[in-house]
N, C-alpha and C positions, 0 to 999 in steps of 0.2 A: 805501575809495574811495566805496562806496555811501552811507555816512553823510555824507560831505562833500557829495555831490550833493544829498542830501535837505535838508541845511542850506541850501545855496545856493538850492534851489527855494523853500523857505519864505521866505528872505530876499528873493528876487526878487519873490515874491508880495506880501509886506508892503510892499516899496518901491513896487510898482505901485499897491497899494490906497491908500497914503498920498498918492501923487501924484494919483490919481483924486479923492480926497476933499479935496485941498488941506490935508492935515494934516502937521504936523511931528512928529518923534519926541517932542519935549517935550509936545506936545498929546496924543499917544497915551499918554504916560506919565501924564498927568493923568486921562485917561479910563479907564485900566486899573489905576492905582495900582501900576504896575511901573516901577522905576527906569529913567531914560532911558539910563543906561550899559548896563543889562542888555538893553534893547531894541536898542541899537546893536550889541551883541555878537551878539545873535541874528540880526539882519538881515545882519550882515557875516560870518556863519558861524563866529564864534569861540566860540559857546556853543550847546549844544543846548537848544531850547525845551522846557520841561516842559509836561505837559498842562494844568496850571493856568494857565500863561502863555497857551497857545493858546486856552483857554476865554475868557480876558479879551479877547484879540485878536478872537475871534469875536463877542463881544457888542459891543465898541466899533466894529468895522468892518462889522458886519452881514453876515458871511460864514459859511456853514455850518461848524460846528466840525469835522465829518468831513473837509471839504476841506482845512482848514489842518493837521489832524492827519496826513493822508496826505502833504501836502507836507513835513511835519517828519520823515517816515520811520517813523511808527508804523503797523504793518501789523495793524490790529485785526480787520478782517473775516476775514482768513485764519485768525487764531487762533480766532475765534468759530465758524467753520465746522468746525474740527477738534473743538471742544467738542461740537458737536451730533452728530458721528459717533462720537466715542470719548471718553466722559466722563472716564474715569480718566486717559488720556493728557493730556487738556485741563487737568487740575489743574496739571501741570508747565508747560504753556503759559501759564496765567494767572499762576503764580508768576513766570515769566520776565518777563512784561509788567510786573507790579507792581514787581519789583525793578529793572528797567531804568529805570522811571519814578520810582523813589524814592518810591513812594506807600504802601508797606505793609511793615512790618518784622516781621510774623509769618508763619508758614507757613499758606498758604491750604489748606483741606482740604474734602473732601466733608462730613465730620462737622460742620464749622462751619456749612455751609449747612443740613444736616439739622436741626441744633439750632434754627436760626431757624424752619424750616418747622414743627417740632413746636410751637413757641410760637404760630405763626400758625394752626395747626389748631384750637387752643382758641379763638382769637379769632374764627375763621370761624363757629363755632357760636353766637356771640352776635349780638344784633341790631345792635350797633355794627359788628361785622365784616362782616355782610351789607350794611349800609348803605354801608360804606366801599367795598366791591367794586362795588355797583350804581351808586353816585353819583360815584365818582372814577376808575373804570377808563378811561372814554372820554377824560377830560381828560389822564390820564397818557400814554395812547397818542399823543394829539395832540402833547403836549409832547416826547415822545421821538422820534416819527417811526419810520420803518422802518429800523432799524439792524441787522437780522439776521433770520434765519429763525425765531428763537424768537418774534417778534412774532405771526406767523400762528398759531402754536400757542397763544399766550396768548388771541388772539381766539376761537379754537375753544373753549378752556377757558371763557372768559367766557360764551359762548352756552350751553354745557352747564350752567353754574352758574345763569345767568339763567332758563333753561327747566326747571331741576331735572331734567336728563336724566342720570340716573345713580343709583347707590345712595347712601345717606347717607354711607357711608365714602368713596366716590369723590368726592362733592361736597365733603366736608371737605378731602380732599387737594387738589382743584382750587382750592378757596378759599384754601388756604395759599399756593399758588404765586401766585395773583392778588394777595393782600395783600403778599407778598414783593416783587412788582413795583411795586405802588402806593406803598408806604411807602418813604421815602428812607433809613431806618436799616437798612442791610444789612451783610453781612460786608465788602463793599467799598462805600464811600460812593458814592451816585449822583452827587454833584457832580463826580466825575472822569469825566464823560461822554466817550466811550462806554465807557471801561474799566470804569466803575462798574456797567455792566449785564452784565458777563460772569458774575457770580455769579447774577444773575437768570435768565440763560439756563440756567445749570446747575441752578437750582432747578426750572425748567420741565422739564428733561430728567429729573431725578430723579422728579418726579411722573408724567411720561409713562410711565416705566418701571414704575409701579405700577398704572396704570389703562389702560383700553382705548382709548388714543389712539395711533395709529401714524403 
C-alpha cells in the first residue's frame, strides 16, 4: 500500500510540474531521453521510477533530485543515518538499497571501500593528490550539497588536511577519504546521486574510526 502511495505522489508531482511548465510528456521525453510510454507509466503509477529516471526528471524540470526521490519512495536519509551509527549493519542497508534500485549486481562490502581508500592513500602523498584535494573539494561539496551528516565530517577533515593538523599518517588517511569523495570513480558510481554517496559516507566513517575525529 505504501509503495502505491509513493508512486501516486511522484506521479502527481510530475503532472503538476508538467502543467506549471506547459510541457507535454512527449516534450519531457525529448528532454530526458526517456521513452514517452515509460514516463506515462511512471506518472500513472504503473511503474516504479528508477533513480536514473528521477535524475533525468530532476535535470529537465529543475527540481531537487532528493525531493523527487522521496516522492518516489526511496528512503535514503534514514539508511544513511544508520550507516553513520553502525557501519557494519549499514552494509546490509546499502545492499538492500542497491538491489531494490537494480543498480548493483555485486555484494557491497567494507573491504571494497577499504581497497579504494588504500589506493587513494598513495595518491594523497603525491603533489597531484594534494592539488586534487585543495583545488576540487569546495566545488564537489557545492555540487553535492548537504545530503547527510558525513558532509560536516568531510569539511572538518578538509580543514585538518589544509592546515596540516595531524600526524603524517593521519593526514594520509584523511586525504584518502577526501579523494574518495572528490573523484567520481567509487565502489558505487556517484551518478546514482544520492545513493552513489553512501559508500563515500562509509569511507569517511572508516577513516574517522582510525583517527582522532569524534
